[in-house]
C-alpha positions in Angstrom: -13.9 -31.8 -24.2 -17.6 -30.9 -24.3 -19.0 -28.4 -21.8 -22.8 -28.3 -21.6 -24.1 -25.0 -20.3 -27.7 -24.9 -19.1 -27.8 -21.2 -18.4 -28.9 -18.6 -20.9 -26.4 -17.1 -23.3 -27.6 -13.7 -22.2 -26.4 -14.3 -18.7 -22.7 -13.9 -17.7 -23.3 -16.0 -14.5 -22.5 -19.3 -16.2 -20.5 -21.9 -14.2 -19.7 -24.2 -17.2 -18.2 -21.3 -19.1 -16.2 -20.2 -16.1 -14.9 -23.8 -15.7 -14.0 -23.9 -19.4 -12.1 -20.6 -19.1 -10.1 -22.0 -16.2 -9.1 -25.2 -18.0 -8.4 -24.0 -21.6 -4.7 -24.0 -22.5 -2.5 -22.4 -25.1 -3.1 -23.9 -28.5 -6.7 -25.1 -27.6 -9.6 -24.0 -29.7 -13.0 -23.1 -28.2 -15.7 -24.2 -30.7 -19.4 -23.2 -30.6 -22.2 -23.9 -33.0 -23.3 -20.2 -33.2 -22.1 -17.0 -31.6 -25.2 -16.7 -29.5 -24.3 -20.0 -27.8 -21.4 -18.2 -26.2 -22.8 -14.7 -25.7 -25.8 -12.6 -26.6 -23.9 -9.2 -26.6 -21.0 -8.2 -28.6 -19.2 -6.7 -25.6 -19.3 -10.0 -23.7 -18.2 -11.9 -26.8 -15.2 -9.7 -27.3 -14.3 -9.8 -23.6 -14.4 -13.7 -23.7 -12.3 -13.9 -26.9 -9.8 -11.4 -25.4 -9.4 -13.7 -22.4 -8.8 -16.6 -24.8 -6.1 -14.7 -26.6 -4.4 -13.9 -23.3 -4.2 -17.7 -22.7 -2.9 -18.4 -26.2 -6.1 -20.1 -27.2 -8.4 -19.6 -30.3 -12.1 -19.3 -30.9 -14.2 -20.7 -33.8 -17.9 -20.5 -34.5 -19.2 -23.2 -36.9 -22.0 -21.1 -38.4 -20.3 -17.7 -38.4 -17.2 -16.5 -40.3 -15.1 -16.3 -37.1 -12.0 -18.3 -36.6 -9.4 -16.4 -34.6 -6.6 -18.7 -35.8 -7.0 -17.3 -39.4 -6.5 -13.7 -40.7 -10.0 -13.6 -42.1 -11.5 -14.6 -38.7 -9.5 -11.9 -36.9 -10.7 -9.3 -39.5 -14.3 -10.3 -38.8 -13.7 -10.0 -35.1 -12.2 -6.5 -35.5 -15.3 -5.5 -37.5 -17.5 -6.7 -34.7 -15.4 -4.7 -32.2 -15.9 -1.5 -34.3 -19.6 -2.1 -34.5 -19.8 -2.6 -30.8 -17.9 0.7 -30.2 -20.3 2.5 -32.5 -23.3 0.9 -30.8 -22.1 2.1 -27.4 -21.6 5.6 -28.7 -25.0 5.8 -30.3 -26.7 4.4 -27.1 -24.9 7.1 -25.1 -26.0 9.9 -27.4 -29.6 8.6 -27.4 -29.7 8.4 -23.6 -28.4 11.9 -23.2 -30.9 13.3 -25.7 -33.7 11.4 -23.9 -32.7 12.9 -20.5 -32.6 16.4 -22.0 -36.1 16.0 -23.6 -37.5 14.6 -20.3 -36.2 17.5 -18.3 -37.6 20.0 -20.8 -41.1 18.4 -20.2 -40.5 18.7 -16.4 -39.8 15.0 -15.7 -37.0 13.7 -13.6 -34.6 11.2 -15.1 -34.2 7.8 -13.5 -36.4 5.1 -12.1 -39.5 6.5 -10.4 -39.8 3.3 -8.4 -36.4 4.0 -6.8 -37.2 7.6 -6.0 -40.4 6.5 -4.3 -38.6 3.5 -2.5 -41.0 1.0 -3.9 -40.1 -2.5 -2.6 -40.4 -4.3 -5.9 -38.1 -1.7 -7.6 -35.6 -2.0 -4.8 -35.6 -5.8 -5.1 -35.0 -5.6 -8.9 -32.0 -3.2 -8.4 -30.6 -5.5 -5.6 -30.9 -8.5 -7.9 -29.3 -6.7 -10.8 -26.4 -5.6 -8.6 -25.9 -9.1 -7.2 -25.8 -10.5 -10.8 -23.2 -7.9 -11.8 -21.2 -8.7 -8.7 -21.1 -12.4 -9.5 -20.2 -11.7 -13.1 -17.3 -9.5 -12.0 -16.1 -12.4 -9.7 -16.3 -14.9 -12.6 -14.4 -12.7 -14.9 -11.5 -12.0 -12.5 -11.3 -15.2 -10.4 -8.5 -16.7 -12.5 -6.2 -13.9 -11.4 -6.7 -14.4 -7.6 -8.5 -17.6 -6.7 -5.4 -19.9 -7.4 -3.5 -17.9 -4.7 -6.4 -18.3 -2.3 -6.5 -22.0 -2.9 -2.8 -22.3 -2.2 -2.8 -20.4 1.0 -6.2 -21.1 2.6 -7.0 -22.3 5.3 -3.3 -22.7 6.3 -2.8 -19.0 6.2 -4.9 -16.2 7.8 -6.9 -13.9 5.5 -4.6 -11.0 6.3 -1.6 -12.8 4.8 -3.6 -13.8 1.7 -4.6 -10.2 1.1 -1.0 -9.0 1.4 0.2 -11.5 -1.1 -2.6 -10.7 -3.6 -1.8 -7.0 -3.2 1.8 -7.5 -4.2 0.5 -8.0 -7.7 -0.8 -4.4 -7.7 -4.4 -5.1 -8.7 -6.5 -2.3 -10.1 -8.4 -2.4 -6.8 -6.6 -3.4 -3.7 -8.1 -6.3 -1.7 -9.2 -6.0 1.9 -9.8 -8.9 4.2 -13.6 -8.3 4.3 -13.9 -7.9 0.5 -11.9 -11.1 -0.1 -13.9 -13.1 2.4 -17.1 -12.0 0.8 -15.8 -12.9 -2.7 -14.7 -16.4 -1.7 -17.9 -17.1 0.3 -19.9 -16.1 -2.8 -17.9 -18.5 -5.0 -18.4 -21.3 -2.5 -22.2 -20.6 -2.5 -22.1 -20.8 -6.3 -20.2 -24.1 -6.1 -17.2 -22.5 -7.9 -14.8 -22.8 -4.9 -14.1 -25.4 -2.3 -15.9 -25.0 1.1 -12.6 -25.6 3.1 -11.3 -22.2 1.8 -13.5 -20.4 4.3 -12.6 -22.5 7.3 -10.9 -20.9 10.3 -7.2 -20.5 9.7 -5.0 -23.1 11.6 -2.5 -21.8 14.1 1.0 -22.4 12.9 4.5 -21.8 14.3 6.0 -18.5 13.2 8.6 -20.0 10.8 5.9 -22.2 9.1 3.8 -19.1 8.6 6.8 -17.3 7.0 7.5 -20.2 4.8 3.9 -20.4 3.4 3.9 -16.6 3.1 7.1 -16.6 1.0 5.8 -19.5 -1.1 2.6 -17.6 -1.7 4.4 -14.5 -2.9 6.8 -16.6 -5.1 3.9 -18.4 -6.8 1.7 -15.3 -7.2 4.6 -13.3 -8.7 6.8 -15.8 -10.7 8.8 -13.0 -12.2 10.2 -11.9 -8.8 13.8 -12.8 -7.9 14.9 -13.5 -4.4 15.9 -9.9 -3.8 12.5 -8.7 -4.9 10.8 -11.0 -2.5 13.0 -9.8 0.3 12.2 -6.2 -0.5 8.5 -7.1 -0.6 8.6 -8.7 2.9 10.5 -5.6 4.3 7.8 -3.4 2.8 5.2 -5.6 4.5 7.2 -5.1 7.7 7.6 -8.9 8.2 10.3 -9.9 10.6 12.8 -12.6 9.7 12.8 -16.0 11.5 15.3 -14.4 13.9 13.3 -11.3 14.5 15.3 -9.0 12.3 14.0 -6.3 10.0 16.2 -6.8 7.0 15.8 -9.9 4.7 18.6 -11.5 2.8 18.2 -13.5 -0.4 19.7 -16.5 1.4 16.9 -16.4 4.0 14.3 -16.4 1.2 16.0 -19.3 -0.5 16.0 -21.3 2.7 12.3 -20.8 3.2 11.6 -21.7 -0.5 13.7 -24.8 -0.2 11.7 -25.9 2.8 8.5 -25.1 0.9 9.7 -27.4 -2.0 10.5 -30.2 0.4 7.0 -29.9 1.9 5.3 -29.7 -1.5 4.2 -26.0 -1.1 6.3 -25.0 -4.1 7.2 -27.1 -7.1 10.9 -27.1 -8.2 10.0 -25.6 -11.6 8.4 -22.6 -10.0 11.6 -21.5 -8.3 14.0 -22.5 -11.0 14.5 -18.9 -12.2 15.1 -17.3 -8.8 18.6 -15.9 -8.3 
């Protein structure tokens, strides 16, 4: 498969690279002509290769001595990582020294345009923050967007947030933060527009079924008792209005979800 990226290698906002990272599978090899075709900074390169390793995939550059499927290639990558760490330390030291020297001359550190609230400086900062925000969404979307796709718009945002937060992310989701993230991906043509449609009203039991299915697929290592405990922690009532969930109730809802195609049989095969 060939992915043609028209964006600059210096930019992390690259739809084709994001699409590639979603589709690459264990055993695949990402091949580029040169390293600068993938990234223009060592930190971005190492971050991308680390994501490939998490998926069981490899990386190879045709004109550079890097092939992560070989010991020599991994050694070259480790050398790059050490150089990147040294580079960050030197930049930090130079920055601190520059700030001390500026203060000794009576100058304030930072951007004078921002201190004076110049419109052009504020626009540049806003654009840089927006670029960073999109880059963060692209780097993390594989962890949360599949759950959103499974649950929206059949489920309200509140339920989607609760399911995502069962995975204990580094930063807990809120309804507003998740809405903004999905809307931005829709604007960037990286997510489907129907995800931000108004949630459809559903009977209580159907809502519980999709909620349980969402938790099961977002947390495949959970057993039935774990899902029951999670629902109790979320203060969800059982179909009969009770407070305590039993594994059999979870199994019944999952079985219904399988019959309706919300959960594939393989995804619940390990539940006991």
